[in-house]
DRENDO-1510 file (C-alpha; in Angstrom, 1 decimal, always signed):
<recs>
REC; n; res; u; v; w
REC; 1; MET; -156.4; +191.6; +210.0 .
REC; 2; ALA; -157.0; +194.4; +207.6 .
REC; 3; GLU; -157.1; +198.0; +208.8 .
REC; 4; LYS; -160.0; +200.4; +207.9 .
REC; 5; LYS; -159.9; +204.2; +208.3 .
REC; 6; VAL; -163.1; +205.5; +209.6 .
REC; 7; LEU; -164.1; +209.1; +209.0 .
REC; 8; LYS; -166.6; +210.9; +211.2 .
REC; 9; GLU; -167.6; +214.3; +210.0 .
REC; 10; ILE; -167.1; +217.1; +212.7 .
REC; 11; LEU; -167.8; +220.1; +210.5 .
REC; 12; ASP; -169.6; +220.2; +206.9 .
REC; 13; THR; -169.1; +222.9; +204.3 .
REC; 14; GLU; -171.6; +225.3; +205.8 .
REC; 15; SER; -170.3; +224.7; +209.2 .
REC; 16; VAL; -166.7; +225.7; +208.2 .
REC; 17; ALA; -168.1; +228.8; +206.4 .
REC; 18; ARG; -170.1; +229.8; +209.7 .
REC; 19; THR; -167.1; +229.1; +211.9 .
REC; 20; ILE; -164.8; +231.3; +209.8 .
REC; 21; LYS; -167.2; +234.2; +209.8 .
REC; 22; ARG; -167.5; +233.9; +213.6 .
REC; 23; MET; -163.8; +233.9; +213.9 .
REC; 24; ALA; -163.5; +237.0; +211.8 .
REC; 25; HIS; -166.0; +238.7; +214.2 .
REC; 26; GLU; -164.0; +237.7; +217.3 .
REC; 27; ILE; -160.8; +239.0; +215.8 .
REC; 28; ILE; -162.3; +242.3; +215.0 .
REC; 29; GLU; -164.1; +242.6; +218.4 .
REC; 30; ARG; -161.0; +241.6; +220.5 .
REC; 31; ASN; -158.9; +244.0; +218.7 .
REC; 32; ARG; -161.4; +246.9; +218.5 .
REC; 33; GLY; -161.1; +247.1; +214.9 .
REC; 34; VAL; -158.4; +246.1; +212.5 .
REC; 35; GLU; -156.1; +248.9; +212.5 .
REC; 36; ASP; -152.4; +247.9; +211.9 .
REC; 37; MET; -153.4; +244.3; +211.5 .
REC; 38; ALA; -152.0; +241.8; +209.1 .
REC; 39; VAL; -153.1; +238.1; +208.6 .
REC; 40; ILE; -150.4; +235.3; +207.9 .
REC; 41; GLY; -151.4; +231.7; +207.0 .
REC; 42; ILE; -149.3; +228.8; +207.4 .
REC; 43; ARG; -149.2; +226.9; +204.2 .
REC; 44; THR; -151.2; +224.9; +203.0 .
REC; 45; ARG; -154.5; +224.8; +204.7 .
REC; 46; GLY; -153.7; +227.5; +207.2 .
REC; 47; ALA; -153.1; +229.8; +204.1 .
REC; 48; ILE; -156.4; +229.0; +202.7 .
REC; 49; LEU; -158.2; +229.7; +206.0 .
REC; 50; ALA; -156.3; +232.9; +206.3 .
REC; 51; GLU; -157.4; +234.0; +202.8 .
REC; 52; ARG; -161.0; +233.3; +203.9 .
REC; 53; ILE; -160.6; +235.1; +207.2 .
REC; 54; VAL; -159.4; +238.2; +205.5 .
REC; 55; ALA; -162.2; +238.0; +203.0 .
REC; 56; ALA; -164.6; +237.9; +205.8 .
REC; 57; ILE; -162.9; +240.7; +207.7 .
REC; 58; GLU; -162.7; +242.9; +204.7 .
REC; 59; GLU; -166.5; +242.3; +204.0 .
REC; 60; ILE; -167.5; +243.4; +207.5 .
REC; 61; GLU; -165.0; +246.2; +208.0 .
REC; 62; LYS; -164.8; +247.5; +204.3 .
REC; 63; ILE; -161.1; +247.7; +204.5 .
REC; 64; SER; -158.1; +245.8; +202.7 .
REC; 65; LEU; -155.9; +243.9; +204.9 .
REC; 66; PRO; -152.3; +242.6; +204.2 .
REC; 67; LEU; -152.2; +238.8; +203.8 .
REC; 68; GLY; -149.0; +236.7; +203.9 .
REC; 69; LEU; -148.7; +233.1; +203.3 .
REC; 70; LEU; -146.0; +231.3; +205.5 .
REC; 71; ASP; -143.9; +228.1; +204.8 .
REC; 72; ILE; -142.3; +226.9; +208.0 .
REC; 73; THR; -140.5; +223.9; +206.7 .
REC; 74; LEU; -137.0; +225.0; +207.2 .
REC; 75; TYR; -138.0; +226.2; +210.7 .
REC; 76; ARG; -139.4; +222.9; +211.9 .
REC; 77; ASP; -137.3; +221.3; +214.7 .
REC; 78; ASP; -137.6; +217.9; +213.0 .
REC; 79; VAL; -136.3; +219.1; +209.5 .
REC; 80; HIS; -132.9; +217.3; +209.8 .
REC; 81; SER; -134.2; +214.1; +211.5 .
REC; 82; ARG; -136.7; +213.3; +208.6 .
REC; 83; LEU; -135.5; +210.8; +206.0 .
REC; 84; GLU; -137.1; +212.5; +203.0 .
REC; 85; GLN; -136.1; +215.8; +201.5 .
REC; 86; PRO; -138.3; +218.4; +202.8 .
REC; 87; LEU; -140.6; +220.1; +200.2 .
REC; 88; VAL; -140.2; +223.8; +200.7 .
REC; 89; GLN; -143.0; +226.2; +199.4 .
REC; 90; LYS; -142.9; +229.8; +199.0 .
REC; 91; THR; -143.2; +232.1; +201.9 .
REC; 92; GLU; -145.1; +235.4; +200.6 .
REC; 93; ILE; -144.9; +238.2; +203.2 .
REC; 94; ILE; -144.7; +241.5; +201.2 .
REC; 95; PHE; -145.5; +243.9; +204.0 .
REC; 96; ARG; -143.7; +245.0; +207.0 .
REC; 97; VAL; -144.6; +243.0; +210.3 .
REC; 98; ALA; -143.0; +245.5; +212.5 .
REC; 99; ASN; -145.5; +247.1; +214.9 .
REC; 100; LYS; -148.4; +245.2; +213.5 .
REC; 101; VAL; -151.0; +242.9; +215.1 .
REC; 102; VAL; -150.3; +239.7; +213.4 .
REC; 103; ILE; -152.9; +237.1; +213.2 .
REC; 104; LEU; -151.4; +233.8; +212.7 .
REC; 105; VAL; -153.6; +231.0; +211.0 .
REC; 106; ASP; -153.5; +227.4; +210.8 .
REC; 107; ASP; -155.9; +224.6; +210.3 .
REC; 108; VAL; -155.2; +222.2; +213.3 .
REC; 109; LEU; -153.5; +223.0; +216.5 .
REC; 110; PHE; -152.0; +219.5; +217.9 .
REC; 111; THR; -148.6; +219.4; +219.6 .
REC; 112; GLY; -147.7; +223.4; +219.1 .
REC; 113; ARG; -144.6; +222.5; +217.2 .
REC; 114; THR; -146.0; +224.0; +213.8 .
REC; 115; ALA; -147.1; +227.1; +215.8 .
REC; 116; ARG; -143.5; +227.5; +217.5 .
REC; 117; SER; -142.0; +227.2; +214.1 .
REC; 118; ALA; -144.3; +229.9; +212.7 .
REC; 119; LEU; -143.5; +232.3; +215.5 .
REC; 120; ASP; -139.7; +231.9; +214.8 .
REC; 121; ALA; -140.3; +232.5; +211.2 .
REC; 122; ILE; -142.5; +235.6; +211.6 .
REC; 123; ILE; -139.8; +237.1; +214.1 .
REC; 124; ASP; -137.3; +236.9; +211.3 .
REC; 125; PHE; -139.4; +239.4; +209.2 .
REC; 126; GLY; -139.4; +241.9; +212.2 .
REC; 127; ARG; -140.9; +242.5; +215.7 .
REC; 128; PRO; -144.7; +242.8; +215.7 .
REC; 129; LYS; -146.8; +244.5; +218.1 .
REC; 130; CYS; -148.2; +241.2; +219.0 .
REC; 131; ILE; -149.0; +237.8; +217.4 .
REC; 132; GLN; -152.5; +236.2; +218.0 .
REC; 133; PHE; -153.1; +232.5; +216.9 .
REC; 134; ALA; -156.3; +231.4; +215.1 .
REC; 135; VAL; -157.1; +227.9; +214.4 .
REC; 136; LEU; -160.0; +226.0; +212.9 .
REC; 137; VAL; -159.5; +223.1; +215.2 .
REC; 138; ASP; -158.0; +222.6; +218.5 .
REC; 139; ARG; -157.4; +218.8; +219.0 .
REC; 140; GLY; -155.2; +219.0; +222.4 .
REC; 141; HIS; -152.2; +217.0; +223.2 .
REC; 142; ARG; -149.8; +219.9; +223.5 .
REC; 143; GLU; -146.1; +219.4; +223.8 .
REC; 144; LEU; -145.3; +223.0; +224.0 .
REC; 145; PRO; -146.9; +225.8; +226.1 .
REC; 146; ILE; -149.0; +227.2; +223.2 .
REC; 147; ARG; -152.5; +228.0; +222.9 .
REC; 148; ALA; -154.8; +229.6; +220.3 .
REC; 149; ASP; -156.5; +232.9; +220.8 .
REC; 150; TYR; -159.3; +232.0; +218.4 .
REC; 151; VAL; -160.7; +228.4; +218.0 .
REC; 152; GLY; -163.2; +227.4; +215.5 .
REC; 153; LYS; -164.0; +224.1; +217.1 .
REC; 154; ASN; -162.4; +222.1; +220.1 .
REC; 155; ILE; -162.3; +218.5; +219.3 .
REC; 156; PRO; -161.1; +216.1; +222.1 .
REC; 157; THR; -159.1; +213.4; +220.4 .
REC; 158; SER; -157.0; +210.3; +221.6 .
REC; 159; LEU; -153.5; +210.1; +220.2 .
REC; 160; ASP; -154.6; +207.2; +217.8 .
REC; 161; GLU; -157.1; +209.4; +216.0 .
REC; 162; ARG; -156.2; +212.1; +213.4 .
REC; 163; VAL; -158.1; +215.4; +212.4 .
REC; 164; VAL; -158.5; +215.7; +208.7 .
REC; 165; VAL; -159.2; +219.1; +207.2 .
REC; 166; LYS; -160.3; +219.3; +203.7 .
REC; 167; MET; -160.5; +222.6; +201.8 .
REC; 168; GLN; -162.1; +222.9; +198.5 .
REC; 169; GLU; -159.2; +224.8; +197.0 .
REC; 170; GLU; -156.8; +222.1; +198.0 .
REC; 171; ASP; -158.7; +219.0; +198.1 .
REC; 172; GLY; -161.7; +219.3; +195.9 .
REC; 173; SER; -164.1; +218.9; +198.9 .
REC; 174; GLU; -164.5; +220.6; +202.2 .
REC; 175; GLY; -165.1; +219.4; +205.8 .
REC; 176; VAL; -163.4; +218.5; +209.0 .
REC; 177; TYR; -163.3; +214.9; +209.9 .
REC; 178; LEU; -162.0; +212.7; +212.7 .
REC; 179; GLU; -160.3; +209.7; +211.4 .
REC; 180; LYS; -159.6; +206.5; +213.3 .
REC; 181; THR; -157.9; +203.3; +212.1 .
REC; 182; VAL; -159.8; +200.2; +213.3 .
REC; 183; GLU; -158.9; +196.4; +212.7 .
REC; 184; GLU; -161.6; +194.4; +211.0 .
</recs>
């Protein structure tokens, strides 16, 4: 039997843009402004989302925010158990995180292991006032006690499904899809 991947569109390009704008407003409201705030995106699509959230906040607040890009490859708890050589990308955090409200951004929250790795990496740069977590999609199935402070969309999934986030800058198209493999 052949397997076929079926994609169901959850968010289209316009929905992604609206969701990012809403999340930017929520971040501003919860923090009563953006004083002492910095945004750090987890590579790759989390970094793209972070750039867009920063642009939205800057448009609303008319202020420039520090933006960092974080590679968590070497912080992963499975880095040594994988067979292939990990691809390490550049971390770019050129500001002090100490005493800042850090908004950590990723595309999908699943088990919580990526978020845990990112927290470890950020702490190596200093001690923030607090770290808040923003994700475009929360799909459930946590293995660690981690939750997002800002969620674009909750998508209940089964373990045999996959959430696929496509960003124009990385993939040439944009949207959020639920992928399921079915046998024909």
